[in-house]
N, C-alpha and C positions, 0 to 999 in steps of 0.2 A: 505830438499826440494829436490825433484828429478829434476835433470837438463835434459832438452831436448837434446837428442843425435842427431847429424847430421846423415842424411841418414836413419832415422827411418821412415817408410812409415806412412802417415797420411790418415786416412779414410776419413776425410773431404776433403782433397786435391784430393784424388782419386775419390770421388763422384763428386767433382766440375769439375775435368778433364773429367770424363765420360759424364757429362752433357754439358759442354761447347764445347768440340770437335765436337760432332754432330751438336750443335747449330751454331758453327762457319762455319761448312761445309754447313749447310742450308742457313746461311747468304750469303756465297759466291755464292751459286746457285741462291738465290734470287737476288743478285747483278748482276750476268750475265744476268738473265732474265730481271731485271729492266733496265739494260743498253740498251738491245735490244728494250724494250718497250719505253724507253725515246727517243732513236734515231728515232724510227718509229713515235712517237707522234710529236716530233719537226719537222720532215720532212713533215709529212702530214699537220701540221698546217701552216707552211711557204708555202707549195705548194698550199694550198687553197687561201692564200693571193696572191701568184704569179699568180694563175689562174684567180683570180678576176681582176687583172691588164690587163691580156690578153683579157678577155671578155669586159672590159671597152673600150679598144682600138678597138676591133673588132666591137663593136656596133656602132662606129663612122665612119665606112667605107662607102663610097658612090662613085657614078660615076658622073663626072662633065657633065653638060648639054652642055657646050660649046664645049669641045674637046673629050668627052667620056673617059677621063682618070679617073683612080681610085684615090680618094682623101681621106684624113683622117683628122679629127679635133681632135687633141689630147686633152683629158680632163685632168685637173690638178689632179683629184682624182685618175687617173690611176697609178700615181707614188707616190702620197701622202700616199696611204695605205701601201706602201713598206718601209716607213721610220721607222727606229728602232734606239735604243741606240747604236748599233754597227756601225751605219753609213755605211752600206753596199753600194757598188756602184751598180747602176742599168743601164742596157744597154737594148736597144730595137731596133727593125727595123720592117718595113712593106715591104714585097717583093712581086712583081707581074711581071709575064712575064719575069723572069730572071733579073730584076732590082730592086733596092731598092727605094721605094717611099719616105720613111722618116726613120730616125734613123741612127744607126751605120752601115757604109757600110761593114766593115770587120767582123761583127758578124757572126760566122759560122752558115750556114742555110742549112737544107736538101732540097731535091727536092720536091716541093709541090705536084707534080703530083703523087708521090709515097706514100703520106700520106693520111689517111682516112679523109673525110670531117667532120667538126664540132666535132672532137674528141680532147680532151685536152691531149697533150702529154708532158711528162717531161723527161729530160735527164740531166746527169752531163757532163760538158764540161770544156774547159779551154779557157780563153780569156785574152790576154796580160799577160800570165804567171800566172794568178790567177784562182783558181777553181771557177766555177760558176754553178748555178742551172738554167736551161733554161726551160721555159714553152712555148709551141707552139701550134697554132691551125690554121688549113686551112679552109677557108670559101669561099663561092661563094657570090659575090655581084650582086644584081639585075642589069641587063643590061650588065654584063661582063661575057664572057664565061670562061675565064681562072680563076683558084682559086687564092686567095690571102693568103699569109702566114704572120701571126702575131707572133712575138717572143718577150718575155721579159726575160732577164737574170739578175740574182742577185748573188753577191758574197756570199760565205757561212760563212763569219766571224760571223754573228749573230747567225746562226744555231749552229756552233760549240760552241760559248759562252753559248748558252742556254743549250746545251747538257752537257757541263762541269759543269755548275752551278747545274743542276738537279742531275748529278752523284755525285757531292760533297755533296749535301744535303742527297742523298740516302746513301752514305758511312757514313756520320756522324750519321744518324739515325740508321744504322745497328751496328756501333760501340757502340752507346749509348744503343742499345737493348742488345747486347752481354755483355757489361760491366755492365749494370744494372741487367741483369739476373745473372751474376756472383756474384754481391753483394747480391742480394736477395737469390740466392741459398746458398751462404756461410752462411748467417744468418739462412735460413730455415734448412740447414743441422745441424748447431749448435744447434738449438732448437730441432730438431729431435733426436740428440744424447744426449740430456740432461738426459734421464733416465740412460744412460751408465755412465755419469759423476756422477750422484747421487750414482750409484752402486759402482763406484770407491771410492767415499767418504766413503761409508759404509765399504769397505775393508780397506781403509787407517785408518779409526777410530778404526778398530779392531787391526791393527798392532801397532797403536800408544799407546795402553795400555800396551805394553811391551811383550805380548805373543799373538800369532795369534789364534783367535777363529775360529775353524774349523767347526762351525755350517753352515748349508746350507744358501746360499744367498737368500734374499727375491725375489719372482717371481712376486709380485703384480705390480711393476712399470717397469718390463722389457717388452719392445716391442716384438711383435710376431716374428719379424725377428731375434732378438737376443736370443729368448727363448731357442732354441736347444743348443747354446753355453753356456748359464748360467746353463742349466740342466746338461751338460757335466762337467762343473766346479764343480757343487754341487756333482756329482758322484765322481770326483777326490778328493774333500775335504773329502767326506765320507771315501774313501779308505785310504787317507792320515791319517785321524783321527784314523782309525782302526790300521794302521801300527804304528803310534806313541803310541797308547794305548798298542799294543803288545810289542813294544820296552820298554815302561815304566814298563810294567808288568814283562818282562824278566829281566830288570835291578833290579827291586825290589826283584824278586824271587832269582836272583843270589846273590845280596848283602846279603839277609837274610840267604840263605842256605850256602854260602861260609864262613860266619863269624865263625860258629862252627868248621869246620875242620881246618881252618887257626889258630884258637885259640889253638886247640889241637896240631897242628904242632909247634907253638911257645913254648907251655909248654914242650913238649917232647924234642925239640931241646935245651931248657934251661937245662933240666935234663941231656941230653947227653953231653952238654958242661961242666956240673958240675962233672959228674961221669966218663966221658970218655967211650970208647967202650970196655975197658978191664974188667969192673965190671959187675955184674949181673944186677944192676940197669940200667947201660948204655945200655947193650944189650936188655933189656926189652923196654927201651925207643926207641931204634933203631927199634925194631919190631913194636912198636906202630906208629912210624913215617911212616914206610912202609905201615902199614894198613891205616893210615890216608891219605897217598898219593893215594892209590888205591881207597879209598872212594871218595876222591876229584876228581880223574880222572873220575870215573863213574858218579859223580854228574855233572861235566862239560859236559860229553858226553850226558847225559839225558837232561840237560838244552838246549844244542844246538839242540838236536833232537826235543824238545818241541818248540823251536823258529822256526825251519823249518816247523813243523806241523802247527803252528799258522799263517803262512804266508797267506795273503789274496789272494788266487789264485782261479780261476774258477775250476769247475768240470773237470775231465780228459777228454781230447779231444777223439773223436772216434778213432783217429790214435794211441793212447797209449793203448797197450794191453799187459797183463802179463799172462804168462803160470803159472797157480796157482800151479800145481804139481811140476814143475821145481823150482820155487821160494821157495816153502815149503821144498823140499829136500835139496837145497843148504843152506838155513837158519838153518834148523835143524842140518845139519852136522857141521856148524860153532859153534853151542852151545853144542855139545857133550863133548868137553874137559872140559868146565866149569861144566857140570853136573857130569862127572866122578870125578872131584876134590871134589865135595860136596857129593859124594856117591849116586847120583840119576841116575836111569836108564832111558834112553830115547828110546821110541818106535816110529816107523813111519808106518802109515797105508795109503795105496793108494786105490782108487776105484777099484772095480773088473775089470772094462774095461781098467785099466791103466791110466785113467784120461787125455788121450791125447786131449780130446775135452773141457777140463775145462779151458777156457780162459776168463779172467775177464778184465773189463775196468779199467785201472789205470796204473800208473807208476810202473814197477817192483821193483824199489828201495824202494818206499814207502810201497808196499805190504810186501817186505822182512823186512823192519824196523818195521812194525806193528807186524809181527809174531815174530821177534826177541825180542821185548819187552814182548810179552805174554810168550814166553819161559823163558826169564830171570826171570819174576815174578814166573812162575810155578816152576822153579828149585830152586830159592832162598828161597821161602817160603815153600818148601816141607820138609818133614821129612827125616832124614838120611835113606838110603835104599829105598826111595820112587821111584815111577814110574811116568814118564810124557809121554803122548801119543799125538803125532801130527797126525791129521787125515784130509785127503782131501776127501770131500764127496760131494754129491749133484748131480743133473742132469746138463747137459750142460746149460740149461736155468736158473738154480738156483744154482750156485757153492757155496760151503760152506767150511770154514776152522774151525777145532775144535782143541782146546788144552785142554787136560784132565789130571788132576793130582790127586793123592790120599793123598794130604796133609790135613791140618786142614780145608781148604775151607774158604768161606766168609759167615757169617750169612746173612740171607735174609734181615734183617733190615739194614745192613750196605752196601748193594749192590748199593744203590743210591749214597753213599758218596765216595766210593772208586775211583770214577773217578775224584774227586776233587784233585787239586794240593796239594802235600805235606801232604795229609791225610794218616795216618797209623792206621791200626787196633790196638786197645789196647792190644789184646791177641797175637800179631804176634811175640813177643819175640825178640830174637837176630837179626833176619832178619829185623825187623822194626827199630831196633836201628841203624843198618848199612845202611839201605836203605834210599832213598830220598822221597819216596811217589809220584814219578812222572811216574811210569811205566804205570799204567792204564790211567792216564791223557794223556800221549803221544798216547796210543792206541786209545782213543776216538777222539783226534784231527786228527790223521791220517785217521781214519775211516770216519770222516766228510769230509775230503778232497777227499777221494776215493769214496764217496757216498755209503759206506758200513754201515751195522748195526751190533752192538756188543751186545750180550746177555750173562748174567751170569746165570748158572743153577747148580743145585746139580748134583754130579756124580751119575749116575744110579746104580752103583754096590757097593756103600758104601760111606764112607766119602771122601770129596774132592770137586773139582770144575771143571766144564765144561764151557769153554768159546767158544761160537760159533760166527763166523763172517760170515755174508752173504754178498756176493759181487754182483756187477752189472755185468751181463753177456753181452758178445758181440754177443751172439747167440740169434736171435729173438725167442720169445716164439711161439710154434706151434699154429696155429689157431684151435679153438675148433669147432668141427663139430656140426651143429644144431641137436637137438634131434628130432626124427620122431614124427609126430602127432599121437595121440592115434588112434589105429585102422588102421594105414597105415604102410605098410612095406617099405623097401627101394625100390627106383625105382618107 
């Protein structure tokens, strides 16, 4: 069982964070706006009740018939409507002509002459060290020229308590909203990620059988958002499967082909140990050991070349350019000593214009390796005293490389099979016995990587073989001018 590692990022946590952070910020914004709304609502509600008390008192103002003084008959309802659970203190006074008719004498009062008539005015003030909310109205009483000021003040304990209670409930509701959203989002994200969980189980089931199955993952249950990721994984699995297949094929080829030269080495080493180097049998065994080592070295070189050619790599980038003439000259010069040792003459032919413009798309090393294998085959399978010609030909938009020999050639019926690995022509004689059958297989693999085409043809001047390799040019083909319409000349 895979143990969860600390610090590994969680997609569910990330989605939850991305959703809850803006939701929390929205809740804070709503809380600030809600607090202002609650404060305004509580203030206006209590102010209406306070204004009602002022109006109830003002409605009972009158002028006495006996002495012409202003009188007021305080109704009980004027203060009863202000009663609350907070037990706020209520203060009032009725002032006229600089004096107080009734109420608290020291209750702060503005100048009535400076206040608008019949307007309900509210203010915050302090009385006996306590904050109070004061409602005041200036009225004229019939029969009295001077205005009368009516004030009712109330401590703000009840208001603050109401605001605190409503803010507490608002906070609890927002916390419940954010918390509930987090729980719902957590579950919803888990259900949304269920296809990925099923996909993980499919992968785990493959690895649980002992060997990883590299077939593509099913796309039917993959959500649209995860589809590019799974498609990329399928591409990676395909390339990995190709790499593993290539490695297994290389291992099988190497184990099969190395078995014979190693057995020959063991046999002749045993003869050498038995007879020593001073006898004819020992010297012959020593020569055979040397020949077997050379064949083994060549086989290993070709196997490694084939493995490199089989690598799953894209077509050469536009930045990789090879000078076909330069590569061909250098590779041919490297093969001349081996040709002279076998009595084969090597010729080199370049285009009439010098081939300076024959540039092909591809890695120069791969182009040289391809030509090297063609030359090695042409030299090795040629007759003593034979000739091999390397020819660089073609136009800049269609460069071509040709290797021509006057050896026994390849029958037309066999030309489809000679590109198979380890296939040897039955009539090839000693060269087939010492060869590995990998030369043309390497050529085909390298040509595929370079985007080139390989063709086998009869030699035009007699027996032998002509191998032509057509490369991709880096020079764009010239545009073909449209043919003039019948009856119309140019212009």
